[in-house]
C-alpha positions as CSV (number, residue, x, y, z in Angstrom):
1,M,-38.5,-50.9,-23.6
2,I,-37.7,-47.6,-21.8
3,V,-34.2,-47.3,-20.5
4,P,-33.4,-44.1,-18.5
5,V,-30.1,-42.5,-19.3
6,L,-28.1,-41.9,-16.0
7,V,-26.4,-38.5,-16.0
8,E,-23.1,-38.3,-14.3
9,V,-23.0,-36.0,-11.2
10,Q,-20.2,-34.4,-9.4
11,S,-20.7,-35.9,-5.9
12,S,-18.8,-38.0,-3.5
13,R,-21.9,-40.0,-2.5
14,F,-23.0,-41.3,-5.9
15,K,-21.9,-41.2,-9.5
16,A,-25.0,-40.8,-11.7
17,W,-28.8,-40.6,-11.6
18,A,-31.9,-40.3,-13.8
19,Y,-35.6,-39.6,-13.2
20,V,-38.4,-41.7,-14.7
21,A,-41.3,-39.4,-14.8
22,E,-43.8,-42.1,-15.9
23,A,-43.0,-44.3,-12.9
24,A,-42.1,-41.4,-10.5
25,E,-38.8,-43.2,-9.8
26,L,-35.3,-41.9,-9.2
27,W,-32.6,-44.2,-10.4
28,V,-29.2,-43.7,-8.6
29,R,-25.9,-45.4,-9.5
30,Y,-23.4,-45.7,-6.7
31,P,-19.7,-46.2,-7.1
32,P,-18.1,-49.6,-6.8
33,T,-17.0,-50.7,-3.3
34,K,-14.4,-53.2,-2.0
35,N,-17.1,-55.9,-1.9
36,G,-18.4,-55.5,-5.4
37,P,-19.1,-53.4,-8.5
38,S,-21.3,-50.4,-8.8
39,K,-25.0,-50.8,-8.2
40,V,-28.1,-49.0,-9.3
41,Y,-31.1,-48.5,-7.0
42,A,-34.6,-47.2,-7.9
43,Y,-36.4,-45.0,-5.3
44,S,-40.2,-44.8,-5.8
45,S,-42.8,-42.0,-5.1
46,V,-40.4,-39.2,-6.2
47,A,-42.6,-36.3,-7.4
48,P,-41.5,-34.1,-10.3
49,E,-41.2,-31.2,-7.9
50,Q,-38.7,-33.1,-5.9
51,W,-36.7,-33.8,-9.1
52,D,-36.8,-30.1,-10.0
53,D,-35.4,-29.3,-6.5
54,A,-32.7,-31.9,-7.0
55,Q,-31.6,-30.3,-10.2
56,E,-31.3,-26.9,-8.5
57,A,-29.6,-28.2,-5.3
58,E,-26.0,-27.0,-4.9
59,S,-25.0,-30.3,-3.2
60,K,-26.6,-33.2,-4.9
61,G,-25.4,-35.7,-2.4
62,Q,-26.8,-33.7,0.5
63,W,-30.1,-33.4,-1.2
64,L,-30.2,-37.2,-1.9
65,G,-29.4,-38.0,1.7
66,N,-31.9,-35.6,3.3
67,E,-34.9,-36.0,0.9
68,I,-34.6,-39.7,-0.2
69,L,-32.2,-41.9,1.9
70,K,-33.4,-40.6,5.3
71,R,-37.1,-41.3,4.3
72,P,-37.3,-45.0,3.3
73,D,-41.0,-45.0,4.5
74,R,-41.9,-42.5,1.8
75,H,-39.5,-43.6,-0.9
76,P,-39.1,-47.4,-0.9
77,Y,-36.2,-48.6,-3.0
78,R,-35.1,-51.7,-4.8
79,L,-31.9,-53.0,-6.4
80,I,-31.8,-53.0,-10.2
81,P,-29.5,-56.0,-10.9
82,E,-30.3,-56.0,-14.6
83,V,-28.4,-52.7,-15.3
84,I,-24.6,-53.0,-15.7
85,G,-23.1,-49.5,-15.5
86,Q,-20.2,-48.2,-17.5
87,D,-17.3,-46.2,-16.2
88,D,-18.8,-42.9,-17.4
89,G,-22.1,-43.5,-15.5
90,T,-24.2,-44.3,-18.6
91,P,-26.1,-47.6,-18.5
92,R,-25.3,-50.0,-21.3
93,T,-28.6,-50.6,-23.2
94,D,-27.3,-53.8,-24.8
95,T,-26.9,-55.9,-21.6
96,F,-30.3,-56.3,-19.9
97,Y,-31.4,-59.5,-18.2
98,G,-35.1,-59.4,-17.6
99,G,-35.9,-55.9,-18.8
100,V,-36.8,-52.8,-16.8
101,P,-39.3,-52.3,-14.0
102,E,-42.9,-51.9,-14.8
103,V,-43.9,-48.4,-15.7
104,K,-46.7,-47.1,-13.5
105,K,-48.4,-44.0,-14.8
106,I,-49.8,-41.6,-12.2
107,E,-53.3,-40.6,-13.1
108,E,-53.9,-37.0,-12.2
109,P,-57.2,-35.1,-12.5
110,Q,-57.1,-32.8,-15.5
111,P,-58.5,-29.3,-15.0
112,D,-61.6,-28.2,-16.9
113,L,-60.2,-25.3,-19.0
114,N,-63.7,-24.0,-19.6
115,S,-64.3,-23.4,-15.9
116,I,-61.2,-21.3,-15.2
117,P,-60.7,-17.5,-16.0
118,E,-59.2,-16.4,-19.3
119,P,-55.8,-15.2,-18.0
120,I,-55.2,-18.6,-16.3
121,R,-56.5,-20.4,-19.4
122,A,-53.9,-18.6,-21.5
123,I,-51.2,-19.8,-19.3
124,A,-52.5,-23.4,-19.1
125,T,-52.8,-23.6,-22.8
126,L,-49.3,-22.4,-23.8
127,P,-48.1,-24.2,-26.8
128,P,-45.4,-26.8,-26.1
129,A,-41.8,-25.6,-26.0
130,P,-39.6,-26.2,-29.0
131,V,-36.8,-28.8,-28.8
132,I,-34.0,-26.8,-27.2
133,I,-30.9,-29.0,-26.9
134,L,-28.1,-27.6,-29.0
135,P,-27.9,-24.9,-31.7
136,D,-27.2,-27.5,-34.4
137,I,-30.6,-29.2,-34.0
138,L,-32.9,-26.3,-33.6
139,P,-36.4,-26.4,-35.2
140,P,-36.5,-25.0,-38.7
141,D,-38.0,-21.6,-39.5
142,A,-41.4,-22.0,-41.2
143,K,-40.6,-19.3,-43.7
144,D,-37.3,-20.5,-45.3
145,G,-36.7,-23.9,-43.7
146,E,-33.4,-22.8,-42.2
147,P,-32.8,-23.3,-38.5
148,K,-33.6,-20.3,-36.3
149,P,-30.7,-18.7,-34.4
150,F,-30.4,-20.3,-31.0
151,K,-30.7,-17.0,-29.2
152,Q,-33.9,-16.1,-31.1
153,V,-35.6,-19.4,-30.2
154,V,-34.9,-19.1,-26.5
155,T,-35.8,-15.4,-26.5
156,E,-39.1,-16.0,-28.3
157,R,-40.2,-18.8,-25.9
158,A,-39.3,-16.9,-22.8
159,T,-41.0,-13.8,-24.1
160,A,-44.2,-15.8,-24.9
161,I,-44.3,-17.2,-21.3
162,A,-43.7,-13.8,-19.8
163,A,-46.4,-12.2,-22.0
164,A,-49.0,-14.8,-21.0
165,L,-48.6,-13.9,-17.3
166,P,-50.8,-10.8,-16.3
167,A,-49.4,-8.3,-13.8
168,N,-52.0,-9.3,-11.1
169,L,-52.8,-13.0,-11.0
170,T,-55.3,-14.3,-8.5
171,V,-56.2,-18.0,-7.9
172,N,-59.8,-18.5,-6.6
173,T,-60.6,-22.1,-7.5
174,A,-59.0,-25.5,-7.2
175,E,-59.3,-25.9,-11.0
176,S,-57.3,-22.7,-11.4
177,Y,-54.8,-23.9,-8.9
178,R,-54.2,-27.2,-10.7
179,A,-53.9,-25.4,-14.1
180,L,-51.4,-23.0,-12.8
181,A,-49.5,-25.7,-10.9
182,T,-49.2,-27.7,-14.2
183,A,-48.0,-24.6,-16.0
184,L,-45.5,-23.9,-13.2
185,V,-44.1,-27.4,-13.6
186,T,-43.8,-27.0,-17.3
187,I,-42.2,-23.6,-17.1
188,R,-39.7,-24.8,-14.4
189,S,-38.8,-27.8,-16.5
190,E,-38.3,-25.6,-19.6
191,R,-36.1,-23.2,-17.6
192,I,-33.9,-26.0,-16.3
193,A,-33.6,-27.5,-19.8
194,T,-32.8,-24.0,-21.2
195,E,-30.1,-23.4,-18.5
196,K,-28.5,-26.8,-19.3
197,A,-28.5,-26.0,-23.0
198,L,-27.0,-22.5,-22.4
199,A,-24.4,-24.0,-20.1
200,L,-23.2,-26.2,-22.9
201,I,-22.7,-23.1,-25.0
202,I,-21.3,-20.9,-22.3
203,Q,-18.9,-23.5,-20.8
204,P,-16.4,-23.3,-23.6
205,A,-16.3,-19.5,-23.2
206,V,-15.9,-19.9,-19.5
207,D,-13.0,-22.4,-20.1
208,W,-11.5,-20.1,-22.6
209,K,-11.7,-17.2,-20.2
210,R,-10.1,-19.3,-17.5
211,D,-7.3,-20.2,-19.8
212,Y,-7.0,-16.7,-21.0
213,D,-6.8,-15.3,-17.5
214,A,-4.1,-17.8,-16.6
215,W,-2.1,-16.9,-19.7
216,R,-2.7,-13.2,-19.1
217,N,-1.5,-13.5,-15.5
218,Q,1.6,-15.3,-16.8
219,V,2.4,-12.6,-19.3
220,V,1.7,-9.8,-16.8
221,T,3.9,-11.5,-14.2
222,L,6.8,-11.7,-16.7
223,Y,6.4,-8.0,-17.5
224,S,6.0,-7.1,-13.8
225,E,9.2,-9.1,-12.9
226,A,11.1,-7.3,-15.7
227,E,9.8,-3.9,-14.5
228,K,10.7,-4.8,-10.9
229,R,14.3,-5.8,-11.9
230,L,14.7,-2.6,-13.9
231,D,13.2,-0.4,-11.1
232,N,15.4,-2.0,-8.5
233,A,18.5,-1.3,-10.6
234,L,17.4,2.4,-11.1
235,Q,16.5,2.9,-7.5
236,G,19.8,1.3,-6.5
237,F,21.6,3.9,-8.6
238,K,19.6,6.7,-7.2
239,R,20.3,5.6,-3.6
240,A,24.0,5.3,-4.4
241,E,23.9,8.7,-6.1
242,D,22.2,10.2,-3.1
243,A,24.8,8.7,-0.8
244,R,27.6,10.1,-3.0
245,V,26.0,13.5,-3.0
246,Q,25.5,13.5,0.7
247,A,29.1,12.3,1.3
248,E,30.5,15.0,-1.0
249,E,28.3,17.7,0.7
250,T,29.6,16.5,4.1
251,R,33.2,16.7,2.9
252,L,32.7,20.2,1.4
253,R,30.9,21.3,4.5
254,K,33.7,20.2,6.7
255,E,36.3,21.9,4.4
256,A,34.2,25.1,4.5
257,A,34.0,24.9,8.3
258,A,37.7,24.3,8.6
259,K,38.4,27.2,6.2
260,A,36.1,29.5,8.0
261,Q,37.7,28.5,11.4
262,S,41.2,29.1,9.9
263,E,40.2,32.5,8.6
264,A,38.6,33.4,11.9
265,E,41.8,32.4,13.8
266,A,43.9,34.3,11.3
267,A,41.8,37.4,11.8
268,A,42.1,37.0,15.6
269,E,45.9,36.7,15.3
270,I,46.0,40.0,13.2
271,E,43.9,41.6,15.9
272,R,46.2,40.4,18.6
273,Q,49.3,41.7,16.7
274,R,47.5,45.1,16.2
275,R,46.7,45.3,19.9
276,Q,50.3,44.3,20.8
277,K,51.8,47.0,18.5
278,E,49.3,49.6,19.8
279,A,50.2,48.6,23.4
280,E,53.9,48.9,22.7
281,E,53.5,52.3,21.1
282,M,51.3,53.4,24.0
283,E,53.8,52.2,26.6
284,A,56.8,53.8,24.7
285,A,54.9,57.1,24.6
286,A,54.1,56.9,28.3
287,K,57.8,56.2,29.2
288,A,58.9,59.2,27.1
289,R,56.4,61.3,28.9
290,I,57.8,60.1,32.2
291,Q,61.3,60.8,31.1
292,E,60.4,64.3,30.1
293,A,58.5,64.9,33.4
294,Q,61.5,63.7,35.4
295,E,63.9,65.9,33.4
296,T,61.6,68.9,34.2
297,L,61.7,68.0,38.0
298,Q,65.5,67.8,37.9
299,A,65.7,71.2,36.2
300,V,63.5,72.8,38.8
301,E,65.5,71.2,41.7
302,A,68.8,72.3,40.1
303,S,67.6,75.9,39.6
304,Q,66.4,76.1,43.2
305,A,69.8,74.8,44.5
306,S,71.8,77.4,42.6
307,D,69.7,80.5,43.6
308,S,71.1,82.2,46.8
309,S,68.6,85.1,46.9
310,P,66.0,85.0,49.6
311,D,63.3,84.4,47.0
312,G,65.3,82.0,44.9
313,L,65.7,82.1,41.2
314,F,62.3,83.4,40.6
315,G,61.7,85.3,43.7
316,A,58.4,84.9,45.6
317,T,56.5,84.6,42.4
318,G,59.1,82.2,41.0
319,A,58.7,79.9,44.0
320,D,55.0,79.5,43.2
321,L,55.8,78.8,39.6
322,A,58.3,76.1,40.5
323,A,55.8,74.4,42.8
324,S,53.2,74.5,40.0
325,V,55.7,73.0,37.4
326,T,56.7,70.3,39.9
327,A,53.1,69.3,40.6
328,E,52.3,69.2,36.9
329,A,55.3,67.0,36.2
330,E,54.4,64.6,39.0
331,E,50.8,64.3,37.7
332,E,52.1,63.6,34.2
333,I,54.3,60.8,35.6
334,Q,51.3,59.2,37.3
335,R,49.2,59.5,34.1
336,A,52.0,57.9,32.0
337,E,52.4,55.1,34.5
338,A,48.6,54.4,34.3
339,D,49.0,54.3,30.5
340,I,51.8,51.8,30.8
341,K,49.6,49.5,32.9
342,E,46.8,49.9,30.4
343,A,49.1,49.1,27.5
344,Q,50.5,46.0,29.3
345,A,46.9,44.8,30.1
346,M,46.0,45.3,26.4
347,A,48.9,43.3,25.3
348,A,48.2,40.5,27.7
349,A,44.4,40.3,27.0
350,P,43.5,37.2,24.8
351,V,41.8,37.8,21.5
352,E,38.6,35.6,21.3
353,V,37.6,34.0,18.0
354,G,34.1,35.0,17.2
355,Q,31.2,32.7,16.0
356,V,32.2,31.0,12.8
357,Y,29.7,31.1,10.0
358,T,29.8,28.1,7.7
359,P,28.2,28.8,4.3
360,P,25.8,26.1,3.0
361,V,27.1,23.8,0.3
362,S,25.3,22.0,-2.5
363,V,26.4,19.4,-4.9
364,A,24.6,19.2,-8.3
365,K,22.9,15.9,-9.0
366,P,22.8,14.3,-12.4
367,D,19.6,15.0,-14.4
368,L,17.7,11.7,-14.3
369,K,14.5,12.8,-15.9
370,V,13.2,10.5,-18.6
371,T,10.0,11.0,-20.6
372,G,7.4,8.5,-19.4
373,M,9.0,7.9,-16.1
374,R,6.9,8.8,-13.1
375,A,9.2,9.3,-10.2
376,K,8.0,9.2,-6.7
377,P,8.3,12.6,-4.9
378,P,11.0,12.6,-2.3
379,A,10.0,12.0,1.3
380,W,12.9,13.2,3.4
381,K,13.2,11.7,6.9
382,W,16.0,11.1,9.3
383,R,17.6,8.4,11.5
384,L,20.5,8.2,13.9
385,K,23.7,7.1,12.3
386,T,24.9,3.6,13.1
387,G,28.2,5.1,14.5
388,I,26.2,7.0,17.1
389,A,23.7,4.3,18.2
390,N,24.0,0.5,18.2
391,K,21.3,0.4,15.5
392,P,19.4,3.0,13.4
393,L,16.2,4.3,15.1
394,A,13.3,5.0,12.8
395,E,11.3,8.2,13.1
396,N,8.8,8.5,16.0
397,Q,10.5,5.6,17.9
398,P,11.6,6.2,21.5
399,I,15.4,7.0,21.6
400,S,17.4,5.5,24.5
401,R,20.0,7.4,26.5
402,L,22.9,8.0,24.2
403,D,26.1,10.1,24.5
404,L,24.8,12.9,22.2
405,R,25.4,15.9,24.5
406,N,28.5,17.0,22.5
407,P,27.3,20.1,20.6
408,D,29.8,19.4,17.8
409,V,27.9,16.1,17.3
410,F,24.4,17.1,18.1
411,P,23.4,20.8,18.2
412,A,21.9,21.9,21.5
413,E,18.6,23.0,20.1
414,Y,17.8,19.3,19.3
415,W,18.8,17.9,22.6
416,I,15.2,17.4,23.7
417,L,15.1,15.2,21.2
418,D,12.4,17.0,19.1
419,Q,11.7,14.5,16.3
420,D,9.1,16.7,14.8
421,A,11.5,19.6,14.5
422,L,14.1,17.3,13.0
423,S,11.7,16.0,10.5
424,A,10.5,19.5,9.5
425,T,14.1,20.6,9.1
426,V,15.0,17.6,6.9
427,R,12.0,18.2,4.7
428,N,12.6,21.9,4.3
429,M,16.3,21.4,3.5
430,K,15.4,18.6,1.0
431,G,17.7,16.1,2.6
432,R,20.6,18.4,3.4
433,T,21.7,18.7,7.0
434,S,24.8,19.8,9.0
435,I,23.8,17.6,12.0
436,E,26.6,15.1,12.5
437,A,24.4,12.6,14.5
438,I,21.8,11.9,11.8
439,E,21.8,11.1,8.2
440,T,19.0,11.8,5.7
441,Y,17.4,9.3,3.3
442,N,14.5,9.3,0.8
443,A,11.9,6.9,2.1
444,N,10.3,6.7,-1.4
445,A,13.5,5.8,-3.2
């Protein structure tokens, strides 16, 4: 009594199936329903080629529906009530009531090997394949009686099949066609059986790799999380240190600016006092000159008043000399009065404070270099301070109208607002800037 072993299949349409080559029947076990237990149906007129296609189909249920269930005229079916299936899909061989269906052997014409060419005859007369199921039941080696290695058996058989096929194979007769078709069915069946045997060996390795990958991902994730926490702590310190350095540089820069302004104002005060003293000395000298010139005029008038001669004290020549002395004294008084006005203007003129130069300041950062640490290179950029705008504006974003026209807050050369120039300045100065309206930051920190 022949009982086909139903093999479980991963399908939502049915649970297991088996092929009876002698009867050309496909046995299919369907899952239980609400109305009853699982049932087994036998579909007839199923060719071996169809069974091979079924084995290779990606979706077994789709193949069954398209090739068998939709063609009841080609594949009549019948219920097998004698088979009571188990949960794992394998029929129980000890519970049969009435036996199995009658086996119908399909008689096919056998090719006449003497009438076909030698290359085709070599293929058609290949020796039968060895039993290839699992490595522990391989055929023994004829030399030492020990089982051959599984890889050796499979390789020898595949090599023998490939060696029997010539490079250019031409079919010219029906006999040759039937012989090659029979060989093709045999080779295809062997290939499917070999793939199944290899899958049984490879699957544990596949399962191990899947478990290993999951374990590896778990371990790598733990390491990555630890690295991330440490990196966040280090980057947090660097950001805080950068902020401290920038704040200290801002403070020192303000102090330097205030000191430079104070020194400039002190220098201006010294210059004002110098001018004041020079003006006072100039005015005093001018007044003395006026006093001297007035005394000269008085002396000339007095001498002319006391001289009773017709020509006066000096005679005719003396009169001309007195006129000359008088004119010179008057001119000296005018020059002295002009010098007094110039001195007074010098004393009243304000002393302007020149442009104040603020020297650059730099605060040393701690040495954070550690062997093995690959620090990201700094990428200095800029953004508006939160005190200037309602929210920080990133680089290359449009800037709304803000009250930034105070040159003490935002230098006039950046009023356009030229973001490219700002970015270039920040990069060249390596994060240092005297622009009050912006703050620098390291985008890679």
